[in-house]
N, C-alpha and C positions, 0 to 999 in steps of 0.2 A: 725097299730099297727098294725089261721086263725080262727076263732071264734068257734063256735060249729062246726067248720069247720076243715077239715084236710088240711094240706099244702101238695102240691105235687111238689117237685122239683126233677124230675126223672133224675137220672144220666145216661142218654143214653150215655153221654160222656164216662161212664165206661161200656157201652154196656147193660144197663138195662132199661127196659120200666116200666111204672107204671100206677096206676090208683087210684082213690079215694076209700076209704072204703065206706061201705054202708051209704047212705045219712041220714038215720035215727039215726045213732049212734053219740053220743056226748061224747067227752073225755075232761073233765075239770080238770083232775088231775094235769096238769101243773100249774094251778092257785095256788094249794096248795104247790106243791114242784117244784120250778123252777130249782132246782139243778139236777133233774132227767134227764136221757138221753132221747132224742127223740126216739120213738120206732115206728115200723111199724103200731101198733095199732092206734097211734095218728097222724101219718104222711102219712100212706098208701103207702107201697111198695116203699119207697124212698131210693136212694143210696146216702150215704154221699159224701161230697167233699173230695176225697182222691186220692192219686196217681198223676202222672204227667198229665194224660189225664183229670182227674177230676178237678184238679186245673186250668189247661189250659182253659177248657171249662168255668169254673166259672169266671176267669179273663176276658176272651173274652166277655162273656155275660155282665159283669159289665161295661166294657169299652164301649160297645155299648149303654147301658142304660144311663150311666153317660154322655157319649158324646152327646146323644140326649138331655138330660136335659140341658147341658151347651149351646149347639147350639141354643136352643129355649128360653133360659132365657133372661130376660130384666132387666136393672138397676132399672127400676121403675115397680112395680107389677101391671101394667095395666090389668084390668079384662080379656079383650079378648085375649091378648097375653099370660097371665097366663093360661087361659083355653086351648088355643092351645098347649102350652108347656106341660100341664098336659096330654092332649089327646095324643100328640106325644110320650111322655115318656111311657104312658100306652100301646100304640100300639107296641112300640119297645120292652117293657118288655114281652108282650104276645108272640111276635114273637121269642124272645130269648128262652123262656121256651118251645115253640112249636118245634123249630128247633134244638136247642142245647141240650135240656133236654127231648125232646119227650113227653111232657105232653099232654094228650088229650085236644082237643080244649075246650070242655065244662068244663074241670077242671082247665084251665089256670088262670081265675080270682081268684079262691080260692087258687091256688098255690102261687099267688103273694100277698095274704093277703087282697083281695078285697071282701071277703065274708061277711056274716052277723056277726057283732061284738057281743061279750058277754057283757051283761049289766054291770058287775063289772068294766070292763076296762073303759067304757064310763063315769060311775059315777065318778071314781077317776080322769080321765082325765079332766072332766068338773070342778071339784074342783080345780085341779092344774092350769087350764087355768084361772080361776077367780083370783087366787093368783097372777099369772103373770100380769094380767091386773091391779090389785091393786098396784103391784110394779111400773108400769109405771105411775099410777096416783099420786104416792108418789114422783116422781122425782123432780118436782118443789118445793113442801114443804120441801124436804130434802136438796136440793142443792141450791135453790133460783134461779135456771136457768129456763127460760121459755121453755115450750114444746108445740108445736102446731100441727095442722092437715092441710094438703094441700087441695085444692079443689078436690072434688071427692074422699074423703078419704074412704067412705064406699065401693066403688068399688075396691079401693086399698086393703082394708082388705079382701075382697072376693078373690082378686088375690093372696094375701099372703097365704090364706088357700089352694087354688088350687095348687100353685107352691111350696111354702116352706113346706106346710103341706102334701098334698096328693102326689104330684109328687116326692118330695125328700124322703118321707117315703116309697114310692113304691120302690125306688132304694135301700134305706138303710135297712129298716126292711123287706119289702116285698121280695126283692131279696137277698141282702147280708146276713143279719142275718138269714133269713128263710132257705137259703141253708146251711150256716155254722152250724145251729142248728141241722140239721139232724145227728143223731148218736153221738151227743156231749151233754155235760151238758150245761145249760144256761150260766154259768160263762165262760166256755171254748169258747163257741161261741162268747160271748161278747168280750173277750180278743183278739180273732182272728180278729174281725171286727174293733177294735179300731184303729190299725195302718193305715188301709185303709181309714177310715173316716178322720183321722188327715191329711194324705198326700193330700187328695183332697182339703184341705183348705190352702195348701201352697201358691197358687196364691194370697191369701189375703195379704200375706207379701209384694208382689210387688205392689198391689193396695192401701193398707192402711198403710203400714209401718211395721217394724219389731215387735214392741210391740203389736199392734192390731192383726197382723198375728199370733204371737205365742199364744196370748190369745185365738184367734179363734180356733186354733188347739187343745188347752187344753180343751176348751168348747166342741168341737166336740167329743173328746175322752171321756170326763166325762159323757156327756149326753147320750152316748151310753147305759149306765146302766139303767137309768129310762125309756128311750124310749123302750128299749128291754123288760123291765119288763112290761110296759103298753101293748106292743105287745102281750105278753103272757097272761096277765090279761084280755085283750080284746078278748081272744079266738084265738090268733095268727092271728089277722087282723091288718091292718095299721091305722084304724080309731082313736083309742085312742091316739097313739103317734102323729098322724097327727094333732089332735086338740091342743095338748100341744106345738108341734113344731111351729104351726102357731101362738099360743098365745105369744110365746117367740119372734117370728119374726115380730110382729106387729110394731116394730120400723121402718120397711120399709114404713109404712103408717103414720109416724110422722115426724115432722120437728124440728130442733134445730138450734140455731145460729152457724155459722161456728166456732166461738171461743169455743163453747161448745161441739164440735164433739168428742174430745178425752174423755172428762168426761162422755158423754152420752154412748160412746162405752164401756167404762169400767163398767158403771152402768148396761148396758144391759148384759154384760158378767157375772156380779155378779148374776143377776136374773136367767140367764140360768144355772149357776153352782149350785145355791142353791135351788131355788123353785121346779124344777122337782123332787128332791130327796124326797120331801114330799109324792110322789106317793108310796113309800115303806111302811111307816106306815099306810097310808090311805088304801092301797091295802090289808094289813093284816086285818085291821078293817072290811072292806067290805066283805072279804072272810069268815070271821067268822059268818056272818049273814046268 
């Protein structure tokens, strides 16, 4: 999903260096008004992604992070491989913000959304994750088709959290949305990130067919909204969206009969499209307390 934390994605690409604001200062105003522009007070001397050099640096950084994520991914979320992929992606992301954005070493984890999360985001994310799990438990009663778990499913679930949750959210919310958010409203940053997320799901068309591929791209674009909201609600950290992202992707640790693959894929897409949107009303409820 950066918490009571400030994000720092310093646009050295545009010739500016940056640092974190004072560590004792907390700005939770974004939890109340996500339409507000990100400001130096909440993001600490950051330069927005603007101009040819700014966008070039942003795209190069993303290509490196996403490339690392893809090269280290595995068709089966085995725990050790997922942990290695998560670590490799984190190291790459840190190097990107250090070299391309000139973020201070000590500030790099916070800049990527790896700081301490705000409690409202975690509470809402936990509730949404429970609803996602409930949705999977209802698959067999609703469709009459069996749903099983392979040997070592618990390790696979942990692998899903590390790869699909932490590593992918580090790329999407920690880097992409975090950088685009600077100097922009929440909604504008979301709209700018949507096409990029959708395009990276194009290979699914080749692997799983046109219908599943198109649905995957739509899901990736639509879930940008609740995941970005959870990122903001969680103090601009990746932990809240990572929890929900992993809950949606637990299908990777489940098994269905080959004849039921298409039905299950569409069912998973329905969960991904609908359930995360509950974060919005829950977030407003939690923020009032």
